[in-house]
N, C-alpha and C positions, 0 to 999 in steps of 0.2 A: 462277444456281441458283435453283430454285423448290421449293415444297413437294411432297412425294410425291403422286401422283394420288389416293390414298385420303383426303387431307385435304379438308375443306370450309372455304373461306375463304382468307385470305392473311396473310402475316406482319404483325403489328401495327406501327403506326408508333411511332417513338420518343416523340412527344408523348403519344400515348394510353397508352403504358407508364408514362411518368413521372406522368401524371395519375392513373392507377389506383393506383400505388404511393403517391402523396401522399394519396389518399383513405384507404388502409389505415392509414397513419401517423397521420393526423388522428383516426381512430376509436380507435386504440390510446391516443393521448394523452388523448382525452376520457374513455375508460374509467378510466385511471389518475388523472386529476385529480378526476373525480367520486367515485371510491372514496376518495381522500385527503380531500376536503372532507366527505364524509358520515361517515367514520370518525375523522377528526382524526389519522390516522396515515399518514405518508408511506411507511412500510414496507409497510402494507397496500395502499396504492396501487400500489407497485412489484410486490407479489405478484400483485395482480389483473391488472396489465398483462402480467406473465409468463404468467399463465393464458390471457389473450386471445391472446398470441403463439402459444402451444401450440395453441389452438383454430384459429387461422388456418392453422398448418402442417398440421394434420390435414385441414382443409377443402380446402386446395389439393392435398394428396396424393391425396385421394379423388375430387375433382371437377375440379381444375385451375383453380379460381377462388377469389377472395376477394371481399370487398364491392366494392372498387374495380373489379376486372375484371368482375364481374357487372354493375355499373352501365354500364360502357363496352363491353360485348359482347366482352371478351377472354377467352382461356383459355390456360393453360399445358398443353402436351401433350408426350409423348415425341417425340423427333426421328424415330424409326423407324416410328412408327404413331400414329394419332389417338386415343390413349388417355390417361387421367389419368396424371400422372407417377409416382405412388406415393410411399411414405414416404422411400425412399433418395434419389431424385432431388430431392424437395422439400427434404430436409434439407441436401443439398450446396448447392442453389441459395440457400436462405435463409441458410445460414451465411456464404457469401461476401458476400451483401448486408449482413448484420449486421457482418461484419468491416470492410467498407468504412465503415460508420457509426461504428466505433470509432476510425478514424484521425482523422477530423475530422467535424464535424456533418453536412456535406453529402456525405460519402463514399458513403453508400448510394445517393444519387441519381446520383453519378458512375458507380457500378457499373452501374446501370440504363441510364444514358446511353451506355455503351460500345456499345450496340446500333447506334448511328449509325456506328461505325467498321467494322462487319462488311461485308466486301466480297463475301460469298457471296450477298447479296440476301435472306437470311432474317432480318436484323436481330436477331441473337442477341448477347446481352451476354456478358461474361466468365463470369457465373454460369451462363448457359444453356449455354455451351460446356463448362464443367466438369461440369455435370449431364446433358448430352446432352438438352436440352429446347429447345422453341421456343414463343414466344408468338404465338397466332393470333387474328386478328380474325374472329369468327364472323359470318356473314351473318345479318341479321335477317329475320324473317318478312315477307312482303309485307303492305302496309297493309290490303288487303282481307281478310286472314285473321287480323288481330289484333283482339282485343277482342270476338270473337263467341262466342256459345254458352256464356257462363259460367253463365247461369241454367238450372237443371234438369240440369246435367251428371251429377249423382250418380244420376239416375233411369235412366241408360243403362248402369249397371254390372250385369252379369249374374252370376247365381249359377253355380256349377260343378257340375252334376250328373254322375253317372257315365255314361260313354258306353255305347251299346247296340251297334249294328252299325256297324263301321268299314269303309269301303270300302278295299280294297287299292290303294295308289298304283300308278300305271303310269309307266313311264319311256319317254318318247318317243324315237324313233330319232334319230340324229344327222342334222342338216341343215346345208347350207352356211352360212357365217358371215353372208351377206347375206340370209338368209331368216329368217322367223319360224316358230315352232312352232305358232302359231295358238291360238285360244281353246279351252278344254276344253269339250266338248259334254256335255250332261246325260245323254245316252244312255250306259248302263253297258256297252254292247257294246265300247267301245274308243275310242281317241283319233281325232280327225279328221285328215285329211292336212294336211301343212304348206302354208301359203299365204304368198305374198310379203308382206313387211312393208309395212304401210300399206294393203293391199287390203281391201275390205269383207269382213266375216265373215258367213256364213250360219249361223244358230243352229238347232239341232235342237229339236223339241218336247220338253217336259218329260215324263218317263216315269211320274210318279206324280201323285197328287191333290194339290191345293194344301194347304199347311200354314198354320194360323192363327198368324201371327207375333205379332200382338197388340201390336207396339211402334211401329207407324207407320201412318198412313193414306196416306202419300205413297210413291211408288216411289223407289228409290235412283237419283239422277241421276249418270251418269258425268261425270267432269270433263275429258274430252278424250282425246287420243291417237289411238285407232283408231275409225273410223266403224263402226257396227253396222247390219246389215240383218236385220231379224227375219224368220224363216221362218214358214211357216204353223203356227198353233197356238202361236206364241211368246208370246201374250198371257196364257197360263196362268201362274199363280203358281208360283214355285219351291217345292220342298219339300226338307227335309233340314236339316242343321246343319253348322257348321264347328267342328272341334276344334283348338284351339291348345295345343300342349304345349311348355313351356319347359325349358331345361336345368336349372333349379332345381327341377323337379317341379311347378311351377304349371301348372294346366290351366284352360282356359276354353272353354265350349261356347256357340256363338252361332247363332241362327236365320238362315236365308238367305231373301231377299237381305239383306245387312247392310253398313253402313259404320261402321267402328269406329276410333277414335283410341286409340293405345297410348302409354303413357309413364309417367313417375314420378308425375305428377299431371295427367293429360290433360284438355283442354278440347274441347268440341264445335266442329266447323267448321260444320256445318249443324244445324238444330234437331232433326232426326230421327236424328242420329248417336248411336251407343253409345260409351262410353268404357271402357277397360280399364286398370286400374292394374297395372303390371308390377313384380313383386317383384325388386329388384335390390340385393343386399348391397353391391355395388361402387359404387353411385351413379353408374354410367356411362350410364344411360338419361336422356334429356332429359325435361323436364316434359311436352311433347307431342312425341313422337319420330317416330311413324310413323302413317300412315293406311292402313288395309286395307279394301278393298272387294271384295265377292263378289256377282256377279249372273250372269245367264245367259251372259255372255261369258267368265266365268272369274274368277280372282283377280288383283287389282291392288294394288300398294303404292305409296305416295308418301312419301318422306322429308320431314318437316316442318321442314327447316332445323335438324336436330339437331346437337349439339356433337360427338358421337363418330361420327356417320355411320351409314349402313345398307349392308349387304352381302348379296348373294345368293350362296349357296354351292351349287355343283352336286354331282353324284354323285362326281366326281373330287376334290372338295375345293377346287376353284378358286373364288376369291371375286371378285365384281364389285361395285365400289362404285357406289351410286346417286347421281345428281346431285340436289340439293335441289329439291323441288317439281316433279319430273318423274314422271308416272304411268307405272308400269312393270308389264308383265304378268309373272306368276309361274307357272311350271310346277308341277304337283302334287308332284313329288318334290324340290322345292327347299327348302333350309334358309335361314332369314332371320336375320341377325345385327343386333341393335340395341345399340350400345355393346358391352358384354361379354356380353350375353345372346343366346342362340340359341334359335329356336323353329321348329317345323314346323306346317304347316297340312294337315289331313286333312278330307275330306268325309264326313260321316255320312249314311247313307241308311237307309231302312226306316220302320217305323211309329213315329212320334215321339209318338204320343199316350200 
């Protein structure tokens, strides 16, 4: 048995689980001992330790991680979907581990270690089976994408002005499964015909005058996937803006061409990237969750190795989970889910001055 296809990563090893649990216990002990020494009251130390346990429970319920799991790249998720476990599942899971600790000192580690006896291949402990959860080892970002773009990230956050003229989205006709719908042309007359996946795309000339983007002197560099063949006049700059509307009511308006990283506290991948902080009351969005690019070839998204994954939802409500770090083309009428948040992308056209 393996994880459902919508999960990113694989079941965590027993050694990593025990190490993460040990880190959490050490932190709780340090909190209690320090409070005891500073106050001179063991009762206050126990009280503060209980408060730390409560905070750890809330953190795991909302995000699926504690200090130990965050350090080792592990996450507790619901068994049926790659989402945070929630308060109920976290309470059941934590209670069973705590009860194991009351039997004898090492009982909590024994409960965690029962994951080794799980014959399903998911390495679920007794507590996981009771709470219907699973511990997942989340893949880390490639080395080339780590540690870049910290400086100046805040300068790429855009304000959210009111939209002006919103282009009506078009719904492409159905095509065979082994075909691609092709890139969206800038011509407002309608969509281009479908082309076989992987074939070069011919781009139509821009219909309007160039807009002063003002945020970069360099063109947006595509990161792979589909080769592009520029048509005559394709060197003219794009005009218009992208409007992102989230299910929380958050709206962001971005000039095109644009490359923007979205997340809870996103970082730039390239020096010219924009960043957009996603308001997420559920804390289901990763720090840098998704990269969105829009240029003459259309709109592209790349999951940045997020914890809760990224899905494309079509008109029929069918969702397709994206593989991490794979650049994927997005049709105009597609909804995008990152964690528990859903947003749509619309192209704004007209006089942007």
